[in-house]
C-alpha positions as CSV (number, residue, x, y, z in Angstrom):
1,M,-64.8,85.4,-90.3
2,S,-64.9,87.5,-87.2
3,N,-62.0,87.8,-84.7
4,Y,-64.0,85.8,-82.2
5,E,-64.6,82.9,-84.7
6,A,-60.8,82.9,-85.5
7,T,-59.4,83.3,-82.0
8,G,-62.2,82.8,-79.4
9,V,-61.5,86.3,-78.0
10,L,-64.1,89.0,-78.3
11,T,-63.1,92.5,-79.5
12,L,-64.9,95.7,-79.0
13,E,-65.9,95.4,-82.7
14,D,-67.5,92.0,-81.9
15,L,-69.4,93.7,-79.1
16,K,-70.3,97.0,-80.7
17,D,-74.1,96.2,-80.9
18,R,-74.2,95.0,-77.3
19,L,-72.5,97.9,-75.5
20,P,-74.3,100.7,-73.8
21,P,-74.4,104.0,-75.7
22,K,-71.7,106.6,-74.9
23,E,-74.3,108.8,-73.1
24,R,-75.2,106.0,-70.7
25,L,-71.6,105.1,-70.0
26,E,-71.0,108.7,-69.0
27,K,-73.8,108.7,-66.5
28,G,-72.1,106.3,-64.1
29,P,-71.9,102.6,-63.3
30,V,-73.4,100.3,-65.9
31,V,-73.3,96.6,-66.7
32,I,-71.4,95.3,-69.7
33,I,-72.5,91.8,-70.7
34,E,-70.0,90.1,-73.0
35,C,-72.0,87.0,-73.5
36,I,-72.7,86.2,-77.1
37,Q,-73.2,82.5,-77.1
38,K,-76.5,80.7,-77.5
39,I,-76.4,78.5,-74.4
40,P,-79.1,77.6,-71.9
41,C,-78.3,80.1,-69.0
42,D,-80.2,82.8,-67.2
43,P,-79.0,83.6,-63.7
44,C,-78.2,87.2,-64.6
45,A,-81.8,87.9,-65.6
46,H,-83.1,86.3,-62.4
47,V,-80.8,88.2,-60.1
48,C,-81.4,91.7,-61.5
49,R,-83.9,93.2,-59.1
50,F,-84.3,96.3,-61.4
51,G,-85.5,94.2,-64.4
52,A,-82.6,95.6,-66.5
53,I,-81.5,92.2,-67.9
54,K,-83.9,90.2,-70.0
55,K,-83.5,86.9,-71.9
56,P,-85.6,86.6,-75.1
57,S,-85.4,82.8,-74.5
58,L,-83.3,80.5,-72.3
59,V,-80.6,80.1,-75.0
60,E,-80.5,83.7,-76.4
61,P,-77.8,86.0,-75.0
62,P,-79.1,88.5,-72.4
63,E,-80.2,92.0,-73.4
64,V,-79.8,95.0,-71.2
65,D,-82.2,97.9,-70.7
66,Y,-79.5,100.5,-69.9
67,D,-82.1,103.0,-68.6
68,K,-83.0,100.5,-65.8
69,C,-79.4,99.4,-65.0
70,T,-78.0,100.9,-61.8
71,G,-74.6,99.2,-62.1
72,C,-75.1,97.4,-58.8
73,G,-73.0,94.4,-60.0
74,E,-75.2,91.6,-58.6
75,C,-75.2,90.0,-62.0
76,V,-71.3,89.8,-62.1
77,A,-71.3,87.4,-59.2
78,V,-73.8,84.9,-60.7
79,C,-72.6,84.6,-64.3
80,P,-71.1,81.1,-64.7
81,G,-69.3,82.3,-67.9
82,L,-67.5,85.2,-66.1
83,A,-68.8,87.4,-68.9
84,I,-70.4,90.3,-67.0
85,F,-68.6,93.4,-65.9
86,V,-69.5,96.9,-64.6
87,V,-67.8,100.0,-65.9
88,N,-68.0,103.4,-64.1
89,L,-66.5,106.2,-66.1
90,K,-67.5,108.8,-63.5
91,Y,-65.1,107.6,-60.7
92,R,-62.4,110.2,-61.2
93,E,-61.3,112.6,-63.9
94,E,-58.4,110.4,-65.0
95,E,-59.7,107.0,-63.7
96,A,-62.6,104.6,-64.2
97,L,-63.7,101.7,-62.2
98,V,-64.1,98.2,-63.7
99,T,-65.8,95.5,-61.7
100,I,-64.8,92.0,-62.6
101,P,-65.6,88.4,-61.6
102,Y,-62.6,86.8,-59.8
103,E,-62.2,83.1,-59.1
104,L,-58.5,82.7,-58.3
105,L,-56.6,82.5,-55.0
106,P,-55.4,84.4,-53.2
107,I,-58.2,86.9,-53.3
108,P,-56.9,90.4,-53.9
109,E,-57.1,93.0,-51.1
110,K,-58.2,96.6,-51.2
111,G,-55.2,98.9,-52.1
112,E,-53.2,96.2,-53.8
113,I,-51.9,97.0,-57.4
114,F,-52.0,94.4,-60.1
115,E,-51.3,94.2,-63.8
116,A,-54.5,95.1,-65.7
117,L,-55.2,92.5,-68.3
118,D,-57.2,92.8,-71.6
119,R,-59.6,90.1,-73.0
120,E,-56.6,88.1,-74.3
121,G,-54.9,88.2,-70.9
122,K,-52.2,90.6,-72.0
123,P,-51.0,93.3,-69.6
124,V,-52.2,96.8,-70.6
125,G,-51.5,98.8,-67.5
126,K,-52.0,98.9,-63.8
127,A,-55.2,98.2,-61.8
128,K,-55.6,99.3,-58.1
129,V,-58.1,97.2,-56.1
130,V,-60.8,99.6,-54.8
131,S,-63.1,97.0,-53.3
132,V,-63.6,93.2,-52.9
133,R,-67.0,91.6,-52.4
134,R,-66.8,88.0,-51.3
135,M,-70.1,86.4,-52.0
136,K,-71.3,83.2,-50.2
137,D,-71.6,80.4,-52.9
138,K,-71.0,83.0,-55.7
139,T,-68.0,84.4,-57.5
140,T,-65.9,87.0,-55.7
141,V,-66.4,90.5,-57.3
142,V,-63.4,92.8,-57.5
143,T,-63.5,96.4,-58.5
144,V,-60.3,98.1,-59.8
145,A,-59.4,101.6,-60.7
146,V,-57.7,101.9,-64.1
147,K,-56.9,104.7,-66.5
148,K,-60.1,105.9,-68.1
149,D,-59.1,104.9,-71.6
150,L,-58.7,101.3,-70.4
151,A,-62.2,101.0,-69.0
152,M,-63.6,99.1,-72.0
153,V,-60.3,97.1,-72.4
154,V,-59.5,95.7,-68.9
155,R,-61.3,92.5,-68.1
156,N,-59.1,90.8,-65.5
157,I,-56.1,91.3,-63.3
158,G,-52.8,89.5,-63.4
159,R,-49.8,89.4,-61.1
160,K,-49.4,91.7,-58.1
161,I,-46.9,94.4,-58.9
162,E,-46.7,96.4,-55.7
């Protein structure tokens, strides 16, 4: 039994076949789709103007052509499962950017610092809000700076700490 089957929380091991190769991660912003369930859903494939996201069928999880992905983040705002993120390892020498869907109030503001949360909702460090994109009739998209080694770990933000 996988960790996901036991707990309902994905791990990097569960996602290993769905993540971009290290070489692509090192080139700049790229989408990370953590959707593994076979459910009828496809807004991510429709919104991607670069044709980087494909769905073999309506119920199959999306597949990403990482050579086509620019990391624009349009797909983050339309995913009803809040399962799409963008990671940018080229932000700074010690920091990476993680773009997350955010559906809570109040909406964070640029410059604020929050607890960085992992997939289980556990604090793993600090996250500084770098940008906030409020989308009409879509999910707000928040980009945070985190320590580079947390880029593939952080998937949300918790309480404001400063």
